[in-house]
N, C-alpha and C positions, 0 to 999 in steps of 0.2 A: 504494500500500500504506500502511495507517495506520502512524503512528509509534509505536513501542514506547516507553512512558513508563518503566516499570520492570519488572524481573523478579527475583524473589527466591525463595530456598528457606529455609524456617525452620530454624534451628539445631537439632541434636539435643539433647534434654533431658540435663542432667547426671545421671550414674548414681548419685551419692551422695545420701543423704537430707539431708545438711547443705546441699547445693547447692539442694535444692528448697524449703527453708524461707526465709521472708522475712527480710531483714536489717532489724532494727528502726530503725536510723538512716536508711536510705534509703527503706524501704517497698517495695523491689523484690521481686518474687515469683520471680525466676529469676536465677541468676548466669550463665547462658549468654548473655544478651543484653548487648551492650556498653552502657556507661552512657548513650550518646546515644539508645538505643532503649528505655530503661526509663521513658520518660515515660508517665504514666497519664492523659494529656489525650485520652481517647477521647471524641469528640463524639457526642452522642446521635443526630444526624441520619444519621451513617454507620454507627455501631455497631448501631443498631436493625435495619438491613438484614441485617447478618451474623447477628444474633440471630434474626431472623424466618425465616431459612433454616437455622438451627442449624448454621452453619459451625463446624467444629471440627478436631481434630488430624488426622483422616484425609482432610481435604478439600484439594484444590487449587482456587484461586480465580482467576477471570478477572474483572477490573474494567474497565469500559468507560465513557468519558465524563469529564465534569467531576469533579473531586475524586478521580480514579482513583488517583493515587499515595497520597493520604492514606488512602483506604479500604483500599488494599493494605497499608499499614503497620498499620492497625487489625486487618486479618485476621492478619497475622503476630504481633501482640501477643496475639491470641486463641489462637494456637498452631497455626494452619493450616499444613500441611506445605509449601506452596509456592504460587506465584501469579505473575500478570503483570498489567500495567495498560496500557491503550491509550486514546488520545484518541478514536479512532473504532473501530468494530467491524472486527476483522481478517477478511479473506476466508478464511484458513486457520488457525483457532485450534488451539492444542494442546488435547488432551483435559483436561477439568477436571470436578470434581463440582459446583461452584457458579459461577454467573455473576451478577455484581452490576452494575447501572447506577444510580449514586447520583443522577443528575440528567439526565433527558431532557426536552427542551422541545418537540419536534415529533413528529408521528406517524411521519414518515419515519425519524427517528433511532431510535425505538422498534422499528419494523419491521426495521431493519438489525440491531439488537441481538438481536431475536428470531430472525432467520435465523442469525446467528452462534452464538447459544446452542444452536440446534438442531444445528449441526455439532459443537460442542464438548462437549456433554453426553452422557453415557451414559443408558440408560433409568433413570429415577428421579432424574436430576440435577435440581438446583434452580436457579431463576431468580428474582431480585428486581429490580424496576425501580421507580424513583420518578420520576413526572412532576411537574415544577415549572413555575411561571410562569403566565402568562395561559392559561386554558382547560385547566389540568392534568387535571381530571377527565374532560373530553371526550377528550383525548389518551389517557389511561389506558384508557378504555372501548374506544376503537378498537384500541389495541395488544392489550388482553385478548382481543378478538374474533379478532384475527389469530393470537394464540398458540394458540387452540383449533384453528385450521386447520393449524397446524404440528405438531400432535400433543401439545401440552401439556395436562395434566389438572390438576384441583384449582385452577383459575385463580380467585384471590381478589382482589378489589379493595377497598382500604381508603382512605377519605378521611382525610387528615391536615392539620394546620395548615399545613405547608410544602408541600403538594401531595397527590398520590394515589399509593398504593403498590400494586403489582401483584406477587403471589406465585404461583408455580406450579411444577409438576414435570413433567419429560418423561415421557410415557407409556411403559410397558414393553410395550404391546400390539403385535401384528403388523399393525394396521390401517394404520399410517403407516410409510413408509420414510424413513430419513435420507438426504438427498442430500449428498454431499461435494463 
């Protein structure tokens, strides 16, 4: 069984208007986060994955692979309501609305993440994978082809300086059945 890296639930927003305003001396945007988590050092490589799938307040996020804990922290800073991070794809993931894999290096790893995402996501759930390293575009193409067979739709492949990005959504149609 893969090792759980982190699992968190986002704190509830403060009810008062004063708590939602930024403090000028710290630049913090929320008083509900402890000072150690108010860092605004969100790296573009991870945060663009969250932005690409429009991760937000109503989403639970599953992050798999390298940089999983860092990406999970970025998701919590974005206001996602909860999430978990794993080094490898779990066999029995909890239900989530978004699955992120910030760094896959092999086709096998991408296919394991795709199978995990299929089990974790409801119809309309979103998946973002980034292939990195030698042959990243070829790996991304093969994983994208597999995603279509798993019932994902709107599969998009984007070349990037640091690799290739694959974005998709789980189909809501009845053509494919989700296996648990």
